[in-house]
TIBA-463444 format. One line per field, with one value per atom (N, C-alpha, C): x, y, z; residue number from 1; atom name; residue in one letter. Coordinates in Angstrom, 2 decimals. Each point is the difference from the previous one (the first is absolute). Example, Ala and Ser with C-alpha at 12.3 -4.5 7.8 and 13.67 -1.06 7.14 Angstrom:
BEGIN
c1: c(13.19	-0.89	0.90	-0.35	0.82	-0.77)
c2: c(-5.69	1.19	1.20	1.05	1.19	1.09)
c3: c(7.80	0.00	0.00	-0.72	0.06	0.73)
i: c(1	1	1	2	2	2)
at: c(N	CA	C	N	CA	C)
aa: c(A	A	A	S	S	S)
This chain:
BEGIN
c1: c(-20.52	-0.74	0.70	-0.57	0.60	0.57	0.85	0.79	-1.04	-1.00	-0.90	-0.60	-0.44	-0.35	0.84	1.34	0.94	0.26	-0.15	0.33	-1.12	-1.62	-1.15	0.56	0.24	0.03	1.18	1.10	0.95	-0.48	-0.81	-0.59	-0.85	-0.86	-1.25	0.95	1.12	0.84	0.60	0.59	0.42	-1.28	-0.97	-1.11	-0.39	-0.12	-0.68	0.97	1.24	0.90	0.36	-0.76	0.29	1.58	0.36	1.36	0.01	-1.20	0.00	1.01	-0.09	0.43	1.50	0.67	1.32	0.55	-0.86	0.30	0.11	0.82	0.23	0.93	0.24	0.91	1.43	0.22	1.38	0.25	-0.73	-0.05	0.09	-0.61	-0.53	1.44	0.34	1.50	1.07	-0.07	0.94	-0.03	-1.42	-0.08	0.45	-0.42	0.33	1.67	0.72	1.42	0.41	-0.53	0.36	-0.25	-1.07	-0.38	1.00	0.30	1.05	1.23	0.45	1.17	0.07	-1.03	-0.23	0.10	-0.49	-0.03	1.52	0.62	1.43	0.76	-0.22	0.93	0.01	-1.13	-0.11	1.03	0.17	0.86	1.44	0.32	1.34	1.16	0.04	1.36	-0.15	-0.88	-0.05	0.66	0.53	0.69	-1.20	0.31	-0.91	-0.72	0.71	-0.55	-1.05	0.71	-1.26	-1.16	0.03	-1.26	-0.75	0.45	-0.78	-0.70	0.49	-0.52	-0.88	-0.05	-0.49	-1.46	-0.75	-1.37	-0.01	1.17	0.16	-0.07	0.34	0.09	-1.45	-0.70	-1.24	-0.01	1.10	0.20	0.02	0.87	0.36	-1.00	-0.66	-1.14	-0.94	-0.25	-1.13	0.36	1.14	0.71	-0.13	0.24	0.06	-1.58	-0.94	-1.36	-0.23	0.04	-0.54	0.32	1.29	0.66	-0.49	-0.13	-0.32	-1.80	-0.69	-1.33	-0.01	1.00	-0.24	0.64	0.85	0.43	-1.15	-0.78	-1.21	-1.04	-0.41	-0.98	0.35	1.20	0.20	0.00	0.42	0.19	-1.65	-0.75	-1.50	-0.48	0.07	-0.34	0.38	1.65	0.25	-0.70	0.08	-0.94	-1.10	-0.92	-1.38	-0.09	1.02	-0.01	0.20	0.62	0.15	-0.47	-0.98	-1.01	0.88	0.70	0.80	-0.46	-0.26	-0.79	1.45	0.23	1.35	0.06	-1.37	-0.04	0.53	-0.64	0.13	1.32	0.79	1.48	0.85	-0.38	1.05	-0.02	-1.31	0.23	0.52	-0.27	0.82	1.42	0.59	1.37	0.52	-0.56	0.51	0.09	-0.92	0.25	0.97	0.21	1.02	1.46	0.01	1.18	0.28	-1.06	0.26	0.49	-0.12	0.58	1.51	0.30	1.15	0.84	-0.38	0.56	-0.10	0.46	-0.47	0.77	-0.50	0.65	1.40	-0.06	1.38	1.14	-0.41	1.05	0.18	-1.04	0.13	0.09	-0.01	0.03	1.30	-0.25	1.10	0.70	-0.27	0.64	-1.04	0.72	-0.67	0.25	0.66	0.05	-1.09	0.16	-1.30	-0.15	-1.15	-0.31	1.06	0.44	0.83	1.33	0.49	1.19	-0.06	-1.11	-0.07	0.45	0.77	0.76	-0.38	-0.24	-0.27	1.18	0.65	1.40	0.02	-1.14	-0.10	0.15	-0.60	0.03	1.50	0.51	1.52	0.90	-0.14	1.04	-0.73	-0.04	-0.70	0.38)
c2: c(-3.67	0.02	1.22	0.57	1.38	-0.68	0.57	-0.45	-0.32	0.58	-0.25	-1.52	-0.18	-1.33	-0.98	0.14	-1.03	-0.39	0.94	-0.14	-0.80	0.17	-0.82	-1.32	-0.41	-1.27	-0.56	0.49	-0.65	-0.07	0.82	-0.09	-1.28	-0.28	-1.00	-1.24	-0.06	-1.31	-0.58	1.03	-0.46	-0.38	0.82	-0.34	-1.57	-0.25	-1.52	-1.14	0.49	-1.12	0.17	0.88	0.23	0.54	0.76	0.43	1.54	0.41	1.62	0.24	-0.89	-0.15	-0.17	-0.33	-0.01	1.37	0.78	1.18	0.95	0.11	1.10	0.94	1.29	0.74	-0.50	-0.58	-0.57	-0.97	-1.05	-1.07	0.40	1.01	0.54	0.70	0.73	0.69	-1.09	-0.94	-0.99	-0.80	-0.19	-0.92	0.72	1.67	0.85	0.05	0.03	0.06	-1.54	-0.98	-1.25	-0.04	0.48	0.05	1.09	1.11	0.77	-0.71	-0.74	-0.52	-1.16	-0.72	-1.00	0.84	1.40	0.58	0.56	0.42	0.34	-1.18	-0.98	-1.44	-0.04	0.33	-0.14	0.62	1.28	0.98	-0.01	-0.72	0.01	0.17	-1.00	-0.08	0.48	0.63	0.49	1.32	0.29	1.26	0.96	1.31	1.15	-0.38	-0.45	-0.20	-1.16	-1.04	-1.21	0.29	0.66	0.31	1.00	0.88	0.75	-0.69	-1.50	-0.41	-1.17	-0.18	-1.26	-0.56	1.02	-0.25	-0.76	-0.12	-0.57	-1.34	-0.54	-1.59	-0.28	-0.80	-0.40	-0.67	-0.96	-0.50	0.95	1.01	0.93	1.01	0.25	1.03	-0.63	-1.38	-0.49	-0.11	-0.14	0.21	1.14	1.15	1.55	0.28	-0.14	0.31	-0.75	-1.23	-0.89	0.81	0.27	0.70	1.28	0.84	1.31	0.06	-0.97	-0.41	-0.43	-0.68	-0.41	1.14	0.97	1.20	0.80	0.31	0.88	-0.61	-0.99	-0.70	0.18	-0.24	0.13	1.73	0.64	1.35	0.71	-0.40	0.20	-0.46	-1.16	-0.58	0.73	0.30	0.71	1.25	0.92	1.18	-0.30	-0.89	-0.10	-0.34	-0.75	-0.48	1.29	1.10	1.30	1.06	-0.46	1.17	1.22	-0.37	1.10	0.05	0.96	0.42	0.23	-0.91	-0.14	0.93	0.57	1.03	1.28	0.16	1.36	0.28	-1.01	-0.04	0.03	-0.45	-0.08	1.41	0.63	1.38	1.10	-0.32	0.87	-0.13	-1.45	-0.08	0.74	-0.27	0.65	1.51	0.74	1.36	0.20	-0.83	0.42	-0.44	-0.97	-0.03	0.93	0.57	1.43	1.09	-0.07	1.18	-0.59	-1.09	-0.40	-0.28	-0.10	-0.20	0.97	1.36	1.10	-0.59	0.10	-0.18	0.73	1.08	0.80	-0.67	-0.65	-0.83	-1.58	-0.33	-1.45	-0.65	0.78	-0.41	-0.59	-1.39	-0.59	-0.65	0.26	-0.72	-0.68	-1.11	-1.25	0.12	0.99	0.30	0.26	-0.43	0.34	1.55	0.57	1.51	0.54	-0.72	0.83	0.30	-0.65	-0.08	1.16	0.47	0.82	1.50	0.58	1.28	0.69	1.56	0.83	0.74	-0.34	0.38	1.59	0.68	1.56	0.38	-0.54	0.60	-0.24	-1.22	-0.09	0.78	0.49	0.79	1.28	1.27	0.92	0.73)
c3: c(-8.51	1.17	0.99	0.62	0.99	1.00	0.74	1.19	1.03	0.38	0.92	-0.33	-1.40	-0.23	-0.08	-0.34	0.09	1.62	0.90	1.29	0.35	-0.17	0.14	-0.30	-1.44	-0.47	0.84	0.30	0.88	1.36	0.54	1.31	0.05	-0.96	-0.18	0.02	-0.90	-0.10	1.28	0.76	1.19	1.09	0.00	0.82	-0.37	-1.12	-0.59	0.54	0.29	0.33	1.58	0.86	1.36	0.10	-0.92	0.22	0.52	0.19	0.56	1.23	0.81	1.31	0.04	-1.17	-0.09	-0.78	-0.54	-0.99	1.12	0.89	1.06	-0.93	0.53	-0.82	-0.10	1.31	-0.13	-0.65	-0.25	-0.78	-1.58	-0.39	-1.13	-0.48	0.83	-0.26	-0.32	0.95	-0.09	-1.66	-0.01	-1.42	-0.96	0.00	-1.30	0.12	1.00	0.02	-0.83	0.29	-0.46	-1.66	-0.38	-1.45	-0.69	0.49	-0.50	-0.13	1.09	-0.04	-1.27	-0.33	-1.06	-1.38	-0.05	-1.18	-0.26	1.22	-0.14	-0.58	0.37	-0.08	-1.61	-0.75	-1.52	-0.64	0.58	-0.73	0.75	1.08	0.72	-0.88	-0.75	-0.69	-1.50	-0.30	-1.47	-0.07	-1.25	-0.33	-0.34	0.21	-0.14	-1.45	-1.03	-1.11	-0.23	0.84	0.05	0.82	1.22	0.47	-0.65	-0.72	-0.96	-1.20	-0.23	-1.27	0.78	1.22	0.66	-0.69	-0.29	-0.39	-1.29	-0.84	-1.51	0.27	1.33	0.00	0.89	-0.85	0.45	1.65	-0.10	1.44	1.17	-0.20	0.94	0.02	-1.08	0.15	0.85	0.05	0.84	1.37	0.20	1.60	0.57	-0.87	0.63	-0.06	-0.84	0.18	1.08	0.37	0.98	1.47	-0.03	1.26	0.16	-1.04	0.20	0.53	-0.42	0.13	1.50	0.65	1.45	0.75	-0.59	0.78	0.09	-1.12	0.11	0.85	-0.15	0.89	1.50	0.41	1.41	0.55	-1.04	0.39	-0.10	-0.80	0.00	1.50	0.27	1.30	1.31	-0.02	1.14	0.01	-1.04	-0.11	0.76	-0.55	0.41	1.55	0.50	1.28	1.05	-0.60	0.71	-0.34	-1.14	-0.20	-0.55	-0.80	-0.85	-1.18	-0.64	-1.32	-0.88	-0.94	-0.47	-1.43	-0.37	-1.25	0.86	1.23	0.84	0.19	0.62	0.54	-0.95	-1.17	-1.31	-0.48	-0.12	-0.54	1.02	1.20	1.08	-0.07	-0.22	-0.04	-1.41	-1.07	-1.09	0.09	0.70	0.06	1.00	1.15	0.91	-0.81	-1.06	-0.79	-0.96	-0.41	-1.24	1.04	1.12	0.85	0.51	0.30	0.32	-1.08	-1.27	-1.23	-0.90	-0.02	-1.01	-1.16	-1.07	-1.35	-0.26	0.60	-0.12	0.64	1.06	0.94	-0.15	-0.48	0.02	-1.70	-0.85	-1.37	-0.44	-0.27	-0.59	1.32	1.33	1.04	0.68	0.69	0.67	1.36	0.55	1.46	0.79	1.29	0.84	0.15	0.36	-0.04	1.08	1.04	0.93	-0.77	-0.88	-0.77	-1.10	-0.34	-1.25	0.24	-0.62	0.13	-1.24	0.58	-0.86	-0.54	-1.19	-0.09	-0.17	-0.60	0.14	1.53	0.93	1.40	0.53	-0.37	0.43	-0.61	-1.28	-0.75	-0.38	0.85	-0.21	-1.15)
i: c(1	1	1	2	2	2	3	3	3	4	4	4	5	5	5	6	6	6	7	7	7	8	8	8	9	9	9	10	10	10	11	11	11	12	12	12	13	13	13	14	14	14	15	15	15	16	16	16	17	17	17	18	18	18	19	19	19	20	20	20	21	21	21	22	22	22	23	23	23	24	24	24	25	25	25	26	26	26	27	27	27	28	28	28	29	29	29	30	30	30	31	31	31	32	32	32	33	33	33	34	34	34	35	35	35	36	36	36	37	37	37	38	38	38	39	39	39	40	40	40	41	41	41	42	42	42	43	43	43	44	44	44	45	45	45	46	46	46	47	47	47	48	48	48	49	49	49	50	50	50	51	51	51	52	52	52	53	53	53	54	54	54	55	55	55	56	56	56	57	57	57	58	58	58	59	59	59	60	60	60	61	61	61	62	62	62	63	63	63	64	64	64	65	65	65	66	66	66	67	67	67	68	68	68	69	69	69	70	70	70	71	71	71	72	72	72	73	73	73	74	74	74	75	75	75	76	76	76	77	77	77	78	78	78	79	79	79	80	80	80	81	81	81	82	82	82	83	83	83	84	84	84	85	85	85	86	86	86	87	87	87	88	88	88	89	89	89	90	90	90	91	91	91	92	92	92	93	93	93	94	94	94	95	95	95	96	96	96	97	97	97	98	98	98	99	99	99	100	100	100	101	101	101	102	102	102	103	103	103	104	104	104	105	105	105	106	106	106	107	107	107	108	108	108	109	109	109	110	110	110	111	111	111	112	112	112	113	113	113	114	114	114	115	115	115	116	116	116	117	117	117	118	118	118	119	119	119	120	120	120	121	121	121	122	122	122	123	123	123	124	124	124)
at: c(N	CA	C	N	CA	C	N	CA	C	N	CA	C	N	CA	C	N	CA	C	N	CA	C	N	CA	C	N	CA	C	N	CA	C	N	CA	C	N	CA	C	N	CA	C	N	CA	C	N	CA	C	N	CA	C	N	CA	C	N	CA	C	N	CA	C	N	CA	C	N	CA	C	N	CA	C	N	CA	C	N	CA	C	N	CA	C	N	CA	C	N	CA	C	N	CA	C	N	CA	C	N	CA	C	N	CA	C	N	CA	C	N	CA	C	N	CA	C	N	CA	C	N	CA	C	N	CA	C	N	CA	C	N	CA	C	N	CA	C	N	CA	C	N	CA	C	N	CA	C	N	CA	C	N	CA	C	N	CA	C	N	CA	C	N	CA	C	N	CA	C	N	CA	C	N	CA	C	N	CA	C	N	CA	C	N	CA	C	N	CA	C	N	CA	C	N	CA	C	N	CA	C	N	CA	C	N	CA	C	N	CA	C	N	CA	C	N	CA	C	N	CA	C	N	CA	C	N	CA	C	N	CA	C	N	CA	C	N	CA	C	N	CA	C	N	CA	C	N	CA	C	N	CA	C	N	CA	C	N	CA	C	N	CA	C	N	CA	C	N	CA	C	N	CA	C	N	CA	C	N	CA	C	N	CA	C	N	CA	C	N	CA	C	N	CA	C	N	CA	C	N	CA	C	N	CA	C	N	CA	C	N	CA	C	N	CA	C	N	CA	C	N	CA	C	N	CA	C	N	CA	C	N	CA	C	N	CA	C	N	CA	C	N	CA	C	N	CA	C	N	CA	C	N	CA	C	N	CA	C	N	CA	C	N	CA	C	N	CA	C	N	CA	C	N	CA	C	N	CA	C	N	CA	C	N	CA	C	N	CA	C	N	CA	C	N	CA	C	N	CA	C	N	CA	C	N	CA	C	N	CA	C	N	CA	C	N	CA	C	N	CA	C	N	CA	C	N	CA	C	N	CA	C)
aa: c(M	M	M	S	S	S	I	I	I	P	P	P	E	E	E	L	L	L	Q	Q	Q	A	A	A	V	V	V	L	L	L	S	S	S	D	D	D	F	F	F	A	A	A	E	E	E	E	E	E	R	R	R	D	D	D	W	W	W	K	K	K	R	R	R	F	F	F	H	H	H	T	T	T	P	P	P	K	K	K	N	N	N	L	L	L	A	A	A	M	M	M	A	A	A	L	L	L	A	A	A	G	G	G	E	E	E	I	I	I	G	G	G	E	E	E	L	L	L	V	V	V	S	S	S	I	I	I	F	F	F	Q	Q	Q	W	W	W	L	L	L	T	T	T	S	S	S	E	E	E	E	E	E	S	S	S	A	A	A	G	G	G	I	I	I	M	M	M	R	R	R	S	S	S	P	P	P	R	R	R	R	R	R	A	A	A	E	E	E	L	L	L	V	V	V	E	E	E	S	S	S	E	E	E	I	I	I	A	A	A	D	D	D	V	V	V	F	F	F	S	S	S	Y	Y	Y	L	L	L	L	L	L	Q	Q	Q	L	L	L	A	A	A	G	G	G	S	S	S	L	L	L	D	D	D	I	I	I	D	D	D	L	L	L	E	E	E	L	L	L	V	V	V	L	L	L	A	A	A	A	A	A	K	K	K	I	I	I	E	E	E	K	K	K	N	N	N	R	R	R	E	E	E	R	R	R	Y	Y	Y	P	P	P	I	I	I	K	K	K	L	L	L	S	S	S	Y	Y	Y	G	G	G	H	H	H	A	A	A	G	G	G	K	K	K	Y	Y	Y	T	T	T	E	E	E	L	L	L	V	V	V	D	D	D	V	V	V	E	E	E	D	D	D	D	D	D	F	F	F	P	P	P)
């Protein structure tokens, strides 16, 4: 299904239950934050290695998939409630990040774009 189709299914689901009145941007943002917290809690005490292999555990994989589905669901609903075209804004953000994080400066570095330094410019 496409993003608009998923949003329509979620909208219909809420409408059938008379939940649309609760699905304000504020409430959806708060629900999204709550679901992200539930996802984070699955990873909270894992080592980096354990987190990388989490999907090898059927029980943990099911938990991760369920929470990611919840996060995605609320994100789709929030974007829909604000008339945000997710594909359009993501494409724009990718382009903005290409400018902020040029390969020459950001390759192998996890720092924010404001922390990147062009060594050649600092040492002529």
